[in-house]
N, C-alpha and C positions, 0 to 999 in steps of 0.2 A: 578589295573595296568595289564594292558594287556600284555602279552608275543607275538609279533610278530615272527614267523617260516616264514621263505621264503624257499617253496618248490620248488627246481627246479633240476634238473638234472646234468645241468652243474656247472662249478665254478663258483665263485661270485666274482666280481670285485668290490673291492670297492671303490665308487666315491671319487675323490676330495672332502674334505672337509674345507671347510671356516674355518674362526674364531667363524661366530655366529653359525655353525654349530656345531663346538666341542665344544661350550658352549653348546648346546644342549643337547651332548651325557654325557657332564659330571652332568648335571642337571640330565636327565634321570638315569645315574649310582647312583647318589645319592637316586634320589627316590627310585631305586630298591633295594639300602642298607638299607634303612628305613623303607620301607612299612609292613614289619614282626615285627618290633619292636615296634607297639601301639606307644600309644601317646607321648611317649618320644623320640621315633625315629622320629617321625614328627617332635618334637621340636628342634631336633637336628640338623634338613634340617633347620629350618626357621632360627638356631644361627649361621648358615654357612651362610647364605647370609647378605650382607652387608645392611645397612639402603636404601643407594642409591637403591638396586635391591629389595628390598622388595615394597619400594616404586613404582616403575617400573612394577613389579608382578601386586601389587594392581591395579595398574591403568588398566591393560591390563585387569584383571580377572572383572573389574568393566565396561569397554567396553563390554565384553563378557556375563555379567549376563543374560541379558533377550536377548535369542539367538533365538527370534520368532521374526516377523515383527515390531514388536513397543520396545521400549527401553527407557529410563531415559530423555530422552531428549526429547522426544513426550509428548502433552499434552493427551495423552489415558494412563491409568491405566491398568497393566497388573495384571489379573487374573489368578488364579489358583485353582484347584478343591478343594485345601484346605481352601480357604480364599471367593468363589465365593458367597455363600450363607450370611456369614456373611457380607460381603460388599455390598449385593443386596439386602436382605431381610429386614424386620421391621427397617428400614433405612428412618431418616427425609429426604430422597431426592431421586429424580427418578434415575434410571440408565437407560443406553442403552447401548446392551453387544452385540458385534460381535462376533461370535462364528466361527472361521476362520482356516482353515488349512494351515501352513506356505508352504507347498509343492505343494500348489493350484497355479496355473497360475494367475487365476482371482484374488485369496485373492492376491495376491502380485499387481497385479498393479493395487486392489482395495486401499491398505494400504496407498498410497497417499492422497486419497481422505478421507478417515478415518481419517488420522492425520490433514488435511487442517480443518476437520468439527469439531475436540475437540478444535484446535487452533479458531476458529471463534465462539464457543459458550462458551470460558473458562470462560467470564464474568458471564456464566449461573451455575459455577460448584457449587454453595451452593443449587442450586435446581435440577441438572442433572449431573451425572458423567458419560461421556465417557469411557468406558472398553471395554477390548479384551481380548479373553481367545484362546489358541493355543489346538486345537482338535488333534492336529498329535502329542503330546505327549502323552506316555502311561499315565503317570499319571494324564489325564484329559481324557481320553477314558469312565469312568465310568459316568462321570458328562455330557459328550457331550450325551451319550444315554439316560440318565435321562431327558435330556430335549429336548429330541428329536430331536436331530440336524441332518437332512438327507440329507443337502446339504452345499456349503460353498461357499460364508460367510453366515451366518444365522445371521438376527439381533433381538433383541428382546427387547420390551421396558417394562421397571420393575417402576411401579408408587409409590410413597412413602410409607412405611408402608406395602410392598409386603408380606402377609403371604406365609411360607412355606404349602406344602401340597398336594395331589395327582393332576397331572396334574397341576401344576402350574409352567408354564412353561414361562408366560411372553405372551406380545403380540405382535404377528410380524411385522416386518418393512421389504417389501419386496422391498421398493427402494433402487438403488444403485447411484444414484445420490445425489449430496450434497444436492442440495436445495431441493430437491423432502424429501430427507429425513429430515429435518429440517421443511419442511411443515407438514412432518406426527408426527414427534415428539409434535411440536406444539399442533397441534390436541389432540393427548395423554394428554398432560399434561391440556389442556384446559377441557377434561373430567375428572380430577381425582376431586374423591370423598373424600377422606380421606386428606386434605389437610394440610402442616405442617404451623405452626405459621408467617413463613417468605412468604409464597406462595401468589403470587402477582395475585392482581383480574384481571381473562383473558376473563371475560364474557364482552360483551359488552354493554355500557349501551345507554338510549335513550338522545337526544338532550333534555334538559333543560333551562329554561330562568332563574333559579335559581342556580346563579353561587355558591353561597355560599354552597351550599349543597352539592358542588365536594370536599370542603377544610373540611368536617365534615368526615374525614377519623377515623376509628376506626379497629385497626389491629385484625387479628385473636386470638390474645394475650389478647386481653382486653383493652390494652395503645391506647391511641389516642395520635396520630403524626399530626400538622397541617401543610401542605408543603406549600411552599412558591410561588410554581408555580404549574399549573397542564396543561399538554398537552394533548390535544386532538387529536387523529387520526381520520379521519373522512375516510371511506373505502366504496364504491358504492356497491363492492360485498360481500357478506355476507359471503364468504367460502374464502376470502382473508386470508393471514398468516400474512400480513407485520406488521400492528398495532401490532398483539400476538408478534411477534420477538423483536420492539422495546421495550414494555411493560417490557420483559423479559431482555433486554440489561440494563434497566434503573431501573430495579426492588429495588436495596439496593442502587440508589443515595439517599442522605439526601437530605431532602429541597424538593424533586419533586415528582410528581405522573403521571402515564400517564394512559390515559383509550383509550379503542378504543371505537370510535362513527360509531353505523351505522344508517344513514341518506340518505336514498333514494331520500330525495327530491332535495338534491344538486348535481349539473350536471360532479363533477370532485371530484377526491380523494383531500384531504387537511389537514393541518395542521395548528394547532391555538394554543395559550396558553392563558392562564388567570393569571391575576395576583393577588394573594392571597390578597394584602393590599387594590389596587381598585376595584378588580374583574373585572377589564377592559379584552376584548377579541382582542387579535392580532391576525390575519393570517401570518404566518411565510412562505417566499417564498421559495421554491422547485424546483428546476431545475427538478428532475425526480421522479416520486413517486416510491419509492423502499426503502429497510430498509437501506443501506446506507447512501442515500441522507436523507432519515427522521431523522435518527440519529445524522449526520453531522448539520444539521441546530438546532436541540435542543442541542446539544453540544455550537454551535457561541453563539447560545443566551445567555445560562448558564455562558458561557466566559464573556461575554458585562456586565452580571452583577454580575462578581466575584466572581461563584462560580465553583469552578476547576471540573474535573468530570474524573478521571484516566481511561485511554484507555487500558484497558487488551489486552494484548499480548501473544503471545506463551511464555512460559517458563516451566521450566523442573519442571516435577512431583517428582522430585528428593529429598529426605530429606536434610536439611542444615546440619546437621551432617553426612552426607555418604560424604564427601572428601576426596579425593584421598591422602590428606596428614598427615590422622590423623593415624598413621600408630604406634600403640602402643608398647612398648618394649617389653611387657610380652604376646602378642600376646590375649589378652582377652577384648572383648567388641569391639565398636567404629567400625572403618577402617581397625582396623589391620589383617596383614598376618596371616591367620589362615591355621591349616594343613590342613581340606578341602579346601581352595582356593588354597593352593601349588597344593595338589592333580590334583585340577580339569586344573590349568594350566598345569602341567608335562602331562594330558591326551592331553591337545589342542596342545603341544609341539610334544608329538606323533602323532596324526594326522596328523601334518603339515611333520614329516618324511615319513609317510606313501604316502601321495600324492605327495612326491618329488620321492618314487620310484615307483608308478604307471605311474606316468610321464617317468620316466627312461623308462619301459617296454614297452611304448606304448598304443595306443587306442585300437587294435585290440585284446585284451584279456578279457576273459570273466572267471571271480573269483567265486568261489565256494562261496565266505563270499557274493556276492551280490546276487545270488541266492537264498541262504537262510534266507537273511534278507528282501526280497521282500517276500517269502512267511511267515515267520515270521510276518510282518508288518499286511499283507491281514488277517492272520487267526486270531491274539490277538487283530488287530485292526479296521482295515478296516470293516470288517462282523458282528462284534461284536457291532458295534456302532448303531443297529438297535433294537429297543425295540422287534421287533416281524418279523420274516423271514417267508415268506412264498408266496405262488403264485409264478410268475417269478421268483422274489427273490431266491425262494427254489431250483429251478431248474438250475439257473444260479449257485447256491453254488454247486451244485451235481455236473454238469457237469465240474466246475474248480476242484473238487475235484479229480474227475474220470484221470483228463489230469494228475494231479500232479501223482496220485497214479503209473500211467502206467509208466512216463518219467522222472519224478524229481529225480536228481541225490543224495539220502539221503542213511545213511548207514543202516543197518539192525534196529536199532532201530527207523530211521526213515521212514523205510517204512512200519514198525508194527504201527507206531503212526497216519502217514497221511490215513492208511488202517481203525484205529479202529475212527477216525474222521470221515471218509467217512459213515462208517458201522454205527456211532451214527448218521449221517442226513439222510441215507438211512431207519433207523428205525421209523422216523418220519412217513414215509409215504407220504400221499398227506396233511396231516397237518402242522400246524405250529411251527416253535421254536422259542424259547427264546431268544432274542439276548446274555441276561445275563448268561443265564442258557448255551450258546454255548460256550461261552467264559470261563466260568469255567467247562466244560468239556475239552475243548481244553487244558489248564493248566493242569489240574490233569491226562491228558493222557501223557503230557509232561512230568510230573513228575514220574508217573507210568515208563515210558520208557527212562527217561533218562539214559546216554548223548544223547539228539536228535540232536542239530545244534550244530556244530563244530565252528559257528562263534558269535561273537555280535557287530559288529561294519562293517557299510559299507568299502568298499575297492576301486574298479574303478568308484563306484559310487558316493564316495564324494566328497562334493561339496567344493568351496574354503570358502562359508560362510554357515553358518545355513540356511536351506529352502531353498537351490540351489541343485539340480538332486535330490540322493538319493531315494526315492521310485518310482517316476514316474521314473528315470533312470532303476532302479532295476527292474522295472515291465514290462518296454519294454525288459530288457536282458531276463528276464524269459520266455515272451511268446515267443521271438526269438529262443531261445534254446528249447523250448516244441515242436515249429514247426517244425525244423530240426532233433529233435528226432524222432520224428512222423513219418516224411518223411523218415527216415533211419531205420524203425520198421515196421514189421508186425501182430503190436498187434491191430491194428484196420484199416478196409477197406475204412473209411470215411476221404476225403480231409478236410472237415469241420471241424474235431473234433475240433482242436485246435482254429480256429478262433471263432468257436461257443461258446466255452467258454472262451474265450478273450471278446467276444462282451459283453456276457451276465455280466462277471464281471464288466466291463466297464460301462457296463448300471446300473448296479444296486448297484456297490459298491463304484466306485471310486469316491473318496472326492470332487473330484472338477467337480461341477455341469456343468460348462462350457465349460471343457473339456470333460468330457461326452459326452455333444452334439455335440461340434465339431468332436468326434470321430464317434459318429452314422451315421451323415452326412456325411462324408468323406467315412464312408462304403457303404452307402448306392448308394453313387456316384460312387463308384471304383467297384460295383458289387459283394460285398464280397461273397454273396451266390450262386454266377456261377463259383466259383473257384472249376475246376472239378479234379484236381488231387494235390497230397502232395505236389510238387516241386511247383505246382502255390501257394500251400497255403503259402511256404516259401517266395516266391517273393513277392506274394501280401503284404506282412505282410513291408518286407523290403520297398518296393517302399511307401507302405504307409507312414512308419516311415520318409522314405526322404520327403515326401509332408508336414508333419507337422514341420521337422526342418526346411523347407525352411520357412514356414507362421510364425514360433516362433523365425526366426533369426533375434536379435537386440532386444528380448523382455524384458521387466522386468523379464522373468524366466530365460534369457540365463546367463549361469556361464561364467563370461569373462576367466577361464582358459580352458573352455571346450567348445567352440565356436560352435553353430547347423550347419555342414557342410553336405554338402551332402556325404554319406558314401557308399562304400569305398572309400577312397582319392585316388587321382591319385597315389601317394607316397605308399601306402598300396598294390595298385592292378590296375599295368598299365595296363593289360589286360582287366581288366572291363568296359574299354572305348574303343570307337571306333569313327573316322570319320563317320555322315550319309551320305550314299552312295547313297541310293533311299529311295523312300517315301513309304514304304513299311507297312506292317500290324502292325508294332512296335504303340501301345499303346502311347499316347502322354505324361504318366506320365511317360514316362520311356527313354524320352529325355531331351537333355540340351540344357540350353541357348546359352550356348559357341559353336553349331555346331557339338556337339558329341552327341553319344549315348548310352546305356548302352550296354553292349554286356551282354545280361543274359546268358547264356551258362557259361560264366567266372564266373558272378556274384552269382550264384546259387552255382557252386562250392567253390568259398570264403566263402559264409556264411555256408555252409555244413563244410568247414574246421576249420571255425574261433568257431562255437558252437557244434562242435561235442564231444563225451562224454570224450573223453581221453586228449583233448586240458582244459580243466578246470584248472585254475590256484589257487591254493592252499595257496599264499601268506595271510598273514592276520590272517589268523585262529587261536584261541587260542589253536585250538589241530587237528592238521591236520590227525593225525592218525582217528580222528570221521569220516572223509570225504571219501566216496567210494572210494577206489583206483583203479586206473588206469594208463596210461601213461600220467606221469607229465612234459612230456617234450616240449618245444614251439618250433613250427614248422617255417622254414623261408616261407614266402608270398611274396617275391619278394619286399619289402621295408622297410622302416626303422622300420614301425611299430611293426616288427615281427623280430628280432635277436636274434640269438642265436639259430640256428636250429638243433634240435635232433630228428626229426620223418620226415620220407619222405614224400612226398605228390608229386603225380602225377597229371598233368593235361591233359587231353585229348582230351580238345578243346572243349569238350561237356558235358555231366552231366551222362556219361556211367561209371559205379563203375566196380570193376575188375570180379565181376560176371557176368555182362553184357558182359563185353568184352570175356571172355571163352565160353560165351553162345553163342556168336553171330560166334566166330571162329569153334565153335563144328558144330553149323548149315550150317555154308560153307563148313565144310569138306564134311558134310553131302549129301548136293546137288550136289559136285563134285562126288562124288562115285555114285551115281544117277544116272547121266548123263554117265558115265561110263557104269554102267549097261547097259542103255538103248540102247548105241552105239554098244555095244554085242551082244545083243539081237537080233537087224535088221542084223546086219553080220552076225550071225549065220543062218540065215530065208532065206540066200540068195537074199537079195536086193542088185539086179544090179545097179539100178539106181544111175545115180552119185550123190553125195551126198553133199550136201551146210549145212553150220551149223543151216541156219534157219527150212531145213528140222525138222535135228535130235530134234530140239528145238522144233520143233511142234509135233512131235511124243510123245514127251516125256511128 
């Protein structure tokens, strides 16, 4: 159970609680009251729930069991690190495995294609299983590193009886179009050497006048099975796969055999059937030569001869005994509401309450929890998924750790932790790092320096459902924060320090390969390496983030509760936008389609204010005392997104700080004194000419 502390310097006003919210609070109180009571306490909680409530909770739990991109309603089999080898290696069937990251935008867009593919070849399930494994989960990190998953999604084919061993990571499938994936799949299946007994003959046969030979079929098990009809699919193109796909569609249909015939002497592709009784050959008409048309023609012929072929359609991979209604009174076995299920449900309810509080606080809030979770995921997951870290990837890791050590808001333990991680990487010199050893060392250092992290889940970057926002949101937040801290610090004179670290990290470590490519292209297009000042770095990242938001608005990766808009919004910072008056030097990326443009000075002030060290919000930390302490108040920014002002903010209409203003005033006074001294010197020398201001200034 996670304890949520709200760290604000102002008073907390209890929001209006409806009946559902009240019920939630009651359940949370019950959970808290039993969490330390062991098994007996949890059983007590279950006994307090009515049968109806248990059934309702069980349905909710089942709906959220698979929190990745696939669930029990799909034809895709979800794998984990615990069962991947068991279900893929040494099996009498092949496996097609997608290694994906639920936070990867391309993976989310690819998921419907993978689901449709699994549905379209569901009739092949005795021969090949379509599966998926979510590499974004910590428990799957090691297995994804072992299988050398470098980008998402990664698709691999594993043949029947595939044996475990060194470098046994399957055959790559680089296509991401459904039909091309199927083409590649049947090509691999055609080349399988160690074939199971039910494996169909995928080798093309030569046309023969001895039709009876087509019916002398002996299976791999040695049993003789004489079909009633033999269908011959002629393909002119030896590399075509239509015939192979249809063979797989009818591989287990009784009384039927399908062969692929390659006869270059024929002028067109075609389909014919040989009757097992008369050995007569009939050409079957097809409108268009393709898998669906050929398959329909065979089915029609079979129905005309009173042979029914069941059309396999999408069905749930859920076992029949997993129904929601099977709630046992004793809590054991079946679909009963267990203590673990109730605990999981309580966590879901708690996250819903956190999201409600975050919505109340508004969007213009940076949470310490999100910053820590981004660093945690990067160090323990993203970086460690590579077997070896060397070359440019090693340089990128050093740059990333450098900016974290300098600017990340950690406590003393956290700063020592980051410093020692950096030193471990530096000690490798120009050599390579072992990814597994890196993760082990990072975990050991965290244990030695604990407590390091004050957070254990996302707060402001939490999505409305699994796979939305979270790490990508946290990474944007982290680098925005780092650019502002670098701009406000004199620890480094390099304006590209943080941007270079970000570019290297996204290029070498960010799991979504498509996202990484988009970012690199955008960086080149927006001239990232020409950024000349630290303030420009802050604005470059802000404008690039808005560009990404515009491109992904309405995309499958967009959280409906957090639409991708141009920020800051007009309600958060009205002075950040202004009407376009002249066609001046402003870059096109700073203009908007509504006739407005960004007031860059005000935007910069807003960003420096929003990502200021003292404005980190400590809400949601499991122990707020572990976070580095500063001003925890929240300041007014002229909009609804930042109510409850606690700290003052001065806008000078430009980006001058208090020190800049004082220095300018001192310089102004110095100039006045120098002018007065110059005038006195002229008068003292008896200069009688009528004096004009420009004469005096000229002498000065």
